[in-house]
C-alpha positions in Angstrom: 27.4 -27.2 -87.2 29.0 -28.2 -83.9 29.8 -31.8 -83.3 29.3 -33.6 -80.0 31.9 -36.0 -78.9 31.0 -38.7 -76.3 34.0 -37.6 -74.3 32.7 -34.1 -74.1 29.3 -35.3 -73.0 30.8 -37.4 -70.3 33.0 -34.5 -69.0 30.1 -32.1 -68.7 27.7 -34.7 -67.2 30.3 -35.5 -64.5 30.4 -31.7 -63.7 26.6 -31.8 -63.4 26.9 -34.8 -61.0 29.3 -32.9 -58.8 26.8 -30.0 -58.6 23.9 -32.4 -57.9 25.6 -33.9 -54.9 25.7 -30.5 -53.3 21.9 -30.9 -52.8 22.0 -34.4 -51.2 20.1 -34.4 -48.0 18.4 -31.1 -48.5 16.0 -31.6 -51.5 13.5 -34.1 -50.0 11.0 -35.2 -51.2 12.7 -34.2 -54.5 15.9 -35.9 -55.8 19.2 -34.1 -56.1 19.8 -32.8 -59.6 22.6 -30.8 -61.3 22.8 -29.0 -64.6 25.3 -27.2 -66.8 24.8 -25.1 -70.0 27.6 -25.4 -72.5 28.2 -24.0 -76.0 31.2 -24.8 -78.1 32.6 -26.7 -75.2 32.6 -23.6 -73.0 30.6 -23.4 -69.8 27.9 -20.7 -69.8 26.2 -21.5 -66.6 25.5 -24.1 -64.0 23.3 -24.9 -61.1 21.7 -27.5 -58.8 18.4 -28.1 -57.0 19.0 -26.7 -53.5 15.7 -27.4 -51.8 12.1 -28.5 -52.5 10.1 -25.4 -53.6 13.1 -23.6 -54.9 14.1 -23.5 -58.7 15.1 -26.7 -60.3 18.7 -27.3 -61.5 17.8 -26.4 -65.1 16.4 -23.1 -64.1 19.4 -22.3 -61.9 21.8 -23.2 -64.7 19.9 -21.0 -67.3 19.7 -18.0 -64.9 23.4 -18.3 -64.2 24.4 -18.1 -68.0 27.0 -15.5 -68.7 25.4 -15.1 -72.2 22.4 -16.2 -74.3 21.9 -19.9 -74.2 20.7 -19.8 -77.9 22.1 -22.9 -79.6 23.7 -24.3 -76.4 23.6 -27.7 -74.9 22.1 -28.4 -71.4 23.4 -31.3 -69.4 21.2 -32.5 -66.6 21.5 -35.5 -64.4 17.8 -36.3 -64.4 15.1 -36.0 -67.0 13.5 -32.5 -66.9 10.1 -32.5 -65.2 7.0 -31.9 -67.3 4.2 -31.3 -64.8 3.3 -28.4 -62.5 4.3 -28.9 -58.9 5.7 -26.3 -56.6 7.4 -24.9 -59.6 6.5 -24.8 -63.3 7.5 -27.6 -65.7 11.2 -27.4 -66.8 10.3 -28.7 -70.2 8.3 -25.5 -70.9 11.2 -23.3 -70.0 13.6 -25.4 -72.1 11.3 -25.3 -75.1 11.4 -21.5 -75.2 15.0 -21.0 -74.0 16.8 -21.4 -77.3 18.6 -24.5 -76.0 19.3 -26.7 -79.0 20.3 -29.9 -77.3 19.5 -31.5 -74.0 21.7 -34.4 -72.6 20.0 -36.3 -69.7 21.7 -38.7 -67.4 18.7 -40.9 -66.5 14.9 -41.2 -66.9 12.7 -39.9 -64.1 11.3 -42.9 -62.1 8.2 -40.7 -61.2 5.5 -42.3 -63.4 4.0 -38.9 -64.1 7.3 -37.8 -65.8 9.0 -41.0 -66.9 10.2 -40.4 -70.5 7.4 -37.9 -71.1 9.7 -34.9 -70.6 12.1 -36.5 -73.1 9.3 -36.8 -75.7 8.2 -33.2 -75.1 11.7 -31.9 -75.7 12.0 -33.9 -79.0 8.6 -32.6 -80.1 9.8 -29.0 -79.5 12.6 -29.6 -81.9 15.3 -30.1 -79.3 17.9 -32.7 -79.9 17.7 -34.9 -76.9 20.1 -37.6 -75.7 19.6 -39.8 -72.6 21.9 -42.2 -70.7 25.2 -40.3 -70.5 26.8 -41.4 -67.2 23.5 -43.2 -66.8 24.7 -45.6 -64.0 26.2 -42.8 -61.9 23.1 -40.6 -62.4 20.9 -43.5 -61.5 22.9 -44.1 -58.3 22.5 -40.5 -57.3 18.7 -40.7 -57.3 18.4 -44.2 -55.8 16.7 -43.0 -52.7 14.1 -41.1 -54.7 13.6 -44.1 -57.0 13.1 -46.4 -54.0 10.4 -44.1 -52.6 8.7 -43.8 -56.0 8.8 -47.6 -56.8 8.6 -49.3 -53.4 6.9 -46.6 -51.3 9.8 -46.7 -48.7 13.1 -44.9 -48.2 16.5 -46.2 -49.3 18.2 -47.8 -46.3 21.9 -47.6 -45.5 23.1 -49.7 -42.6 26.4 -48.5 -41.0 28.2 -50.6 -38.5 31.5 -49.8 -36.8 33.2 -52.9 -35.4 36.3 -54.8 -34.5 37.8 -57.3 -36.8 36.0 -60.0 -34.9 32.6 -58.4 -35.5 31.9 -56.7 -32.2 30.4 -53.3 -31.8 30.8 -53.0 -28.1 32.4 -54.8 -25.2 30.5 -56.9 -22.6 29.6 -53.8 -20.7 28.1 -52.1 -23.7 30.9 -49.6 -24.2 31.5 -48.7 -27.8 33.2 -45.2 -27.8 35.4 -45.4 -29.7 35.9 -48.5 -31.7 36.9 -46.7 -34.9 39.2 -43.7 -35.3 38.6 -40.1 -36.0 38.7 -40.4 -39.8 36.0 -43.0 -39.8 33.9 -40.9 -37.4 34.4 -37.9 -39.7 33.2 -40.0 -42.7 30.0 -40.8 -40.8 29.3 -37.2 -40.2 29.7 -36.6 -44.0 27.3 -39.5 -44.5 24.7 -37.9 -42.1 24.9 -34.8 -44.1 23.7 -36.7 -47.2 20.8 -38.5 -45.6 17.3 -37.4 -44.5 17.0 -39.5 -41.3 19.2 -41.4 -38.8 17.6 -44.6 -37.4 18.6 -46.4 -34.2 17.1 -48.8 -31.7 16.3 -48.0 -28.1 19.4 -50.0 -26.9 21.7 -47.6 -28.7 20.0 -44.5 -27.1 20.1 -46.2 -23.6 23.8 -47.2 -24.0 25.3 -44.2 -25.7 22.7 -41.3 -25.3 23.8 -40.0 -28.8 22.7 -36.8 -30.4 22.5 -38.4 -33.9 23.0 -35.0 -35.4 25.4 -34.0 -38.2 28.0 -31.7 -36.7 29.3 -30.3 -40.0 28.8 -26.6 -40.5 25.8 -25.8 -42.7 24.3 -29.3 -42.4 20.5 -29.5 -42.5 18.5 -30.9 -39.6 18.4 -34.7 -40.0 15.4 -36.5 -38.6 16.3 -38.8 -35.7 14.2 -41.9 -35.5 14.2 -44.2 -32.5 12.6 -47.7 -32.8 11.3 -48.7 -29.4 8.4 -51.0 -29.4 8.6 -51.6 -25.7 8.9 -48.0 -24.5 12.3 -48.4 -22.8 13.9 -45.1 -23.9 14.1 -42.7 -20.9 12.4 -39.3 -21.4 15.7 -37.7 -20.4 17.5 -38.9 -23.5 19.4 -36.3 -25.4 17.3 -36.8 -28.6 14.2 -36.0 -26.5 15.5 -33.0 -24.5 17.9 -31.1 -26.7 17.0 -28.0 -28.7 16.3 -30.2 -31.8 13.8 -32.4 -30.0 11.2 -31.6 -32.6 13.3 -33.5 -35.2 12.9 -36.7 -33.2 10.4 -39.5 -34.0 9.7 -42.2 -31.6 8.4 -45.3 -33.3 6.6 -47.5 -30.7 3.6 -49.7 -30.0 0.5 -49.6 -27.8 2.5 -51.6 -25.3 4.2 -48.4 -24.3 2.3 -46.7 -21.5 0.5 -43.5 -22.4 2.3 -41.7 -19.7 5.7 -42.6 -21.3 4.6 -41.5 -24.7 3.4 -38.2 -23.3 6.8 -37.7 -21.6 8.5 -38.3 -24.9 6.4 -35.6 -26.6 7.0 -33.0 -23.9 9.7 -31.1 -25.8 8.2 -31.4 -29.2 9.2 -34.9 -30.3 6.7 -36.9 -32.4 5.4 -40.3 -31.3 4.2 -42.8 -33.9 2.3 -45.8 -32.7 2.2 -49.1 -34.6 0.5 -52.4 -34.1 2.9 -55.0 -32.4 3.2 -58.7 -32.7 3.0 -61.0 -29.7 6.6 -60.3 -28.8 5.8 -56.5 -28.7 7.8 -55.8 -31.9 6.6 -53.4 -34.6 6.8 -53.6 -38.3 10.0 -51.9 -39.6 8.5 -51.8 -43.1 5.5 -49.8 -41.7 7.9 -47.4 -40.0 9.8 -47.0 -43.2 6.7 -46.4 -45.3 5.5 -43.8 -42.9 8.8 -42.0 -43.1 8.4 -42.1 -46.9 5.0 -40.6 -46.5 6.8 -37.7 -44.7 9.0 -37.2 -47.7 12.0 -39.1 -46.3 14.2 -40.5 -49.1 17.3 -41.9 -47.5 17.6 -43.5 -44.0 20.9 -44.2 -42.3 20.6 -46.9 -39.7 23.4 -46.7 -37.1 22.3 -49.8 -35.0 22.2 -51.4 -32.6 22.6 -55.1 -33.0 19.1 -56.2 -32.9 17.7 -53.4 -35.1 20.4 -54.2 -37.7 19.5 -57.9 -37.6 15.8 -57.3 -38.0 16.4 -55.0 -41.0 18.6 -57.5 -42.7 16.3 -60.4 -41.9 13.4 -58.5 -43.5 15.5 -57.7 -46.6 15.1 -53.9 -46.0 18.8 -52.9 -46.2 19.9 -51.5 -49.6 23.5 -50.6 -48.8 25.9 -51.8 -46.1 28.8 -49.7 -44.7 31.1 -51.8 -42.5 33.9 -49.8 -40.8 36.4 -52.3 -39.4 38.8 -51.1 -36.7 42.2 -53.0 -36.5 41.3 -54.4 -33.1 40.0 -57.5 -31.5 37.8 -57.9 -28.4 37.7 -61.7 -28.4 34.9 -62.0 -25.9 31.8 -64.1 -26.6 29.9 -61.9 -24.3 30.7 -58.8 -26.2 28.0 -57.2 -28.4 27.9 -58.7 -31.9 27.4 -56.4 -35.0 24.1 -58.2 -35.8 21.7 -60.3 -33.8 18.4 -62.0 -34.4 18.7 -62.7 -38.1 19.5 -66.4 -37.5 20.3 -67.4 -41.1 21.3 -70.9 -41.8 24.2 -71.5 -44.2 22.1 -72.5 -47.3 20.0 -69.3 -47.0 22.7 -66.8 -46.2 22.1 -63.4 -47.8 25.0 -62.8 -50.2 26.5 -59.4 -50.6 28.3 -57.8 -53.5 31.4 -55.9 -52.4 31.5 -52.6 -54.2 34.3 -50.8 -52.5 37.2 -51.4 -50.0 39.1 -48.4 -48.8 41.3 -47.3 -46.0 39.7 -44.6 -43.8 42.5 -43.4 -41.6 43.6 -46.4 -39.6 40.3 -48.2 -40.3 38.9 -50.2 -43.2 35.6 -49.4 -45.0 33.8 -52.2 -46.8 30.8 -51.0 -48.9 28.5 -53.7 -50.0 25.0 -54.3 -51.4 22.7 -57.3 -51.6 23.7 -59.5 -54.4 20.2 -59.3 -56.0 19.7 -55.6 -55.5 19.7 -54.8 -59.2 16.5 -56.9 -59.5 14.9 -56.0 -56.2 15.1 -52.2 -56.6 12.2 -52.1 -58.9 10.0 -54.5 -57.0 8.1 -54.1 -53.7 9.3 -56.1 -50.7 6.9 -58.5 -49.3 8.4 -59.1 -45.8 7.5 -56.7 -43.0 10.4 -57.1 -40.6 9.6 -56.6 -36.9 11.5 -54.9 -34.2 
């Protein structure tokens, strides 16, 4: 009888993780999942979930096997599904496949599936192990888990700034604070997310496309938060050939004529209630995005939108790109505005990575209490 060493399990689960990441950004509303089939420490087949409605990773891996999977081990980053959706339950396939052992990275946060698939496999006589590379597998599906548990997408806030915390000079010019390597890293990040979120000020200042320019990248949603209706209908995101991937989040304060102009080329306009300052609830915007199947949102500014998200406790991951440069002007645009925290109540971050990206420095951080908050609903709405 074959023995299973923990080092072997880790090795093959890490391969499944590599495969799963190929699906990031293209599986919504499903999570990215990777799987490999192994017998006697030899790879028989591998696969990953490519797109919602297409076969799951387990199916792809079994189909790719170069021989019978009888008596083999399946490594999969997420607990196999056990309900009918767009595709049949993977637990049914595994139960009749001849697979002798299933090694799972993490439990499915979907309450319809959570631990149920694991129990079904055990009842079918399959040796099941869970938790191998559990932290990495859990990180991989954080956006999916956030949508399942908190009914909103996972939010990454990216800011490119000088060492003195400025994202533009006093005229609003910001191209380019960081170097080409950092900009390439942002393109790779856009490839992994479902939507890019900006404020109207960013669109008015830079007229960005907000698209991923990497070959083979999916069409990312472009979301502009503009409670006051300031964005010109001539903006690139409203007039280019991908205008139907743009969502304008606004309020009734925006004249109907302006909203109609935004929609002219296929863009969608979402209208939300506004407070007395004409600002809309960012939590409502995020929850409506979640309702559209959006799992991961990348916020690329500007300053006021970043501050509003932070003040509302809606940022799950921070990516600070620091350029080795200083503006030194109090009138220059700060990285974040409007949060107005006092020292005793400063939100503390946990730095998780510091790395050189070309000539720039990347600091990746998370809220200090994110391990607790990920499983709880936020109570603040956040207005913009």
